[in-house]
N, C-alpha and C positions, 0 to 999 in steps of 0.2 A: 311272556310273551302268550302262548298258548293256553296258560292254566286266566290269562283277565282274557283269552279271546273265549276260550269254556262257560266262563262267568257271565259272559254278556250272554251269550247262548242260552244261559242257565235261564236266565233274566227274560229270554226274549221269547224260552217256551212257558213257562208262567202265564205270560199276559198275551200269550198267543191262545193259553189254555180257559185263561179269563172269560176270553169275547167268542170261545168256542169256538177257535180253529184250531186247537192241537189238542189231542189228548192225551189224556193224566200220564200213557206209560213214555211220551216224549219226554216229561216234567220230569218223571223215576231215573229215566235212560242218562240225561243232561247230567242227575245229578249224582248216581253212580258213578259218572265219567270223571264229577269236576273234585271228588272224593279219589277217585283210583290216582286224578294228577297229583294232587296237594299232596300226598303220600310218598309218589313218587319223585316230588321239588323237596320235601325236609328228605328221604332217604340222602337222598345226594345234599345239602345242602348237613347232615350228619357227617355224610364222608369227611369233609375238608379239614377238620381238627386232628384226626387219625394218618391222614397223609400228613400234617403238618411236623404231624408227630412223629413221624415216619423220617421225615427229610431231617429234620433238626437232628437226628439219634447218627445219620450218617455225614453229616458234617459238623458232628461234636457241638452242637450248640447248648445252652442252658433253656429249662424251657419260658422264660420269659423274652422268649425273643418272639418276635411277633413276624410270621411267614403272610404276607397278604397274596389274596389270590393276583396269579396274572391275569390281566383281562385282554388278553391276546397271544393266541397263537400265530406266533411271525416268522415263516419261512419258506424259503426262496422253493418252488417249485419247480427241479429239475432233474431228470436224472442221472446216473450214475458213472463214470468210465472203470467199468471192470478190471479192467490191465493194470491203468494207473492205481487202484485203493489195492493191487497184490503188490505189485509194486511198495507201496508205502508200505504196508504189511512187515516186507521182508525188510525196509531200510528203519524204520522209526517202532516198531511191537515192541516195548520193553522185557517181557516176554525171552522174545527174540534175542534180544539183545545181551541177557543176561546168559544164556546156555550160550550165544559164538563165545562171548570170553570165556566161559568155561572151557568152554572147547580148546583157546588159546592158552589159557593153565594144564590144564591137561599135554594137549600137547609137548609143552615145555616140560611138564612132569618128567614122559619117554623121553626128551634128549637126555637131563641130566639122570635117569634112571642109567640107560646107553652107558656111559660115560663112570657107572661105577662097578664096573671091569679092566679101568684103565688104572696102571700102577701110580701112587701121588708121592711126587717129589716134595719135603718139605728143606726148605732155607730162611733159617731166622740170624737175625742181627739185632743184639739186646747192649743195652747201655746202661753200668750198675754207676749211678752216684753215691759215693762212699765216704766223704770224708773224712778228715784227718784223724788218726789214729790215738788212743789214751796218749801209747807210750811212744814217744816221738824216735824213739829208737826201732822201730819196727820200719822192713826197707818199702821204698815206693810208699808210706804214708802218706793220705788224701789221694791218692791219683786214682781215676776212675774207673772203675773195670768195664771193658766193650769183650763178651760173648757172642761166640758162633755159631752155628747149630746146624746139622745136616740131616736131613734124616729120608727114607725111602717106605712106603707101605705097598704095602703086595698086596689084590685083591685076592686074596687066599680064598673064600668064601663064595666058593662059585654059585652054590644053591640058594642064598642069601638073595644073589646078587641078581641071577636070571627070576627068581622069583618075584625082586623088585620092578623087573621091569616087565614081567607078562602083568602086575597089577597095574601100572602105570599105562601099559600102555588095553587091559580094560575097561580102567576108568576113561581114556578118550573115545574108545568105540563108543559106549555108553553114552558119555556126552552128545556124540554124533546123531547115535539113535535118537535122543528124544529131541533134538533140535529137529530129525525128521519130522518125530512125531506132533511137534509142533508144532510143525510149519502146516502139513497138513489140516492139525484139527483149525488152526488159525483160516486159513483156507475155504475151508468146510464150512466153519461159519460166516465168514465172509460171503460165500454163494448166497446161504441161507439168508442174513440182514439185506443181499440185495436184490434176492426175491421181495422179501416182507415190504423193505423197501418201494419198488418198484409200485406191488401190488396195492399199497396204500395210495402213489399217485394216481396211480388207476381210477382206486375208488375213491379220493379226491374230487378232481378233474367229473368225472362220472353224474355220483354226488350231486354238484357242485355248480356245474355246466349242462347235465341232463335230468337227471332225474329232480332234481329238489325247484326247480323253475313249472316242468309237466304238474308236478303236487302244487302249487299254488294256482298256478293261470286251474287248474281240477278244481279246489277251494273254491274260489274264486266264482266257478260254474255253476257249480253244485250251488252254493250262497243265492246265486241268480235262481237257477230252478228252483229254490224252497221256498224264496222268496214272492215267485209265481204259483204254488202246490203242487208242480213237477215231480215234485221229487221227496222220499220220508226225512226226519229225521236224524233217521242211522245212518241213512246212505250219505249225512253232512258229516254226521260222528265219522264214520269211517273215515270218512276224507283226511278230517282233518287228524285223525289219531294215525295214517301214512303219511302227511304233511309232518308232523312231528317227529317221527320214525326216521325219517331223507334227514330231517336237519339235526338229528340225533348219530347216524351213520355219517355225516357229514364232520361233525367236532369228531366223535370217533377218528378217522382215516386220517382230520391230521394229527392226530396227535399221536397216530399211532407212524404217522409218517417224521414227527416228530423225534418219537422215541430209537429209533432205527439212526436215525440220522448220527443221533449223539453215540449209541452202542458202534456204530461204523467207524465213525471219530474216534471211538476208544480204542479200540481194537487195531485201528491206521497212526492210532498215534497224530493225528493230524484234521489241522481246518478241513471239515467236507466241502467247504468252496473249491477247494484247484482243483477236486477229481469229478465238477457237476459238468453236465453236455449240453444237453439243448438248451437254448434257450426262449425258457420258459419262467418265467421273473415274475407273472402272476400271485399276491400273497395273499392269504385269504384269511380273517380275523376273524 
């Protein structure tokens, strides 16, 4: 849109120059700005395929799959509830779940190692099918045998049992420390992501509801003043450049908001919609 607008203004400066209403430097400025804007547009378009290639790689898709550009960034612009996010991390985060099960495994290993110092009693009963003897004169030929075994194993390797118990206790403590460390890291990451989410949310409203409308008003006023000969072409260029910058900042903040939301959902292991608080349902396209 800005490129089309600048193309129009470049043609206006040439027309005004032909009738001596503009100076030649204004035409050069318009053409230089047009070249710069075309280069920015080509650079943005050139980044599409590398981004699609990275996405296909993480999704394990073949190169033949075409990933279309999303037409809109649609997200509900609401604040988040930090306490509920922290609770969700404790409940749903897969890394914490894995470490929790490791703690339980090592806790059972400690109990098992503690029982290694007890005597081990063995009581067994076995049934043996013998079949008929080749010599029929053999006494009790064909009768199956039943055997009984009674045993007692004493834990005389006290050093080995003690070492086994200490090892199990060390692994149990290590798992608990790993859990606490992971929990602290996740909480710190969540705090940072919440800050970045709220910052992107604030900037989205700032550009959409504040700066962008003012920049559009300024461009319209500059257009009127330029037509009346009350301002120069450089001022009109600066005003349009500022409008484009605000438009791009709005898109960046919306993109940042969507990215931070996805990252929060990743560490929470849940849909972020249930952690949104303020009723801000306006969406930015």
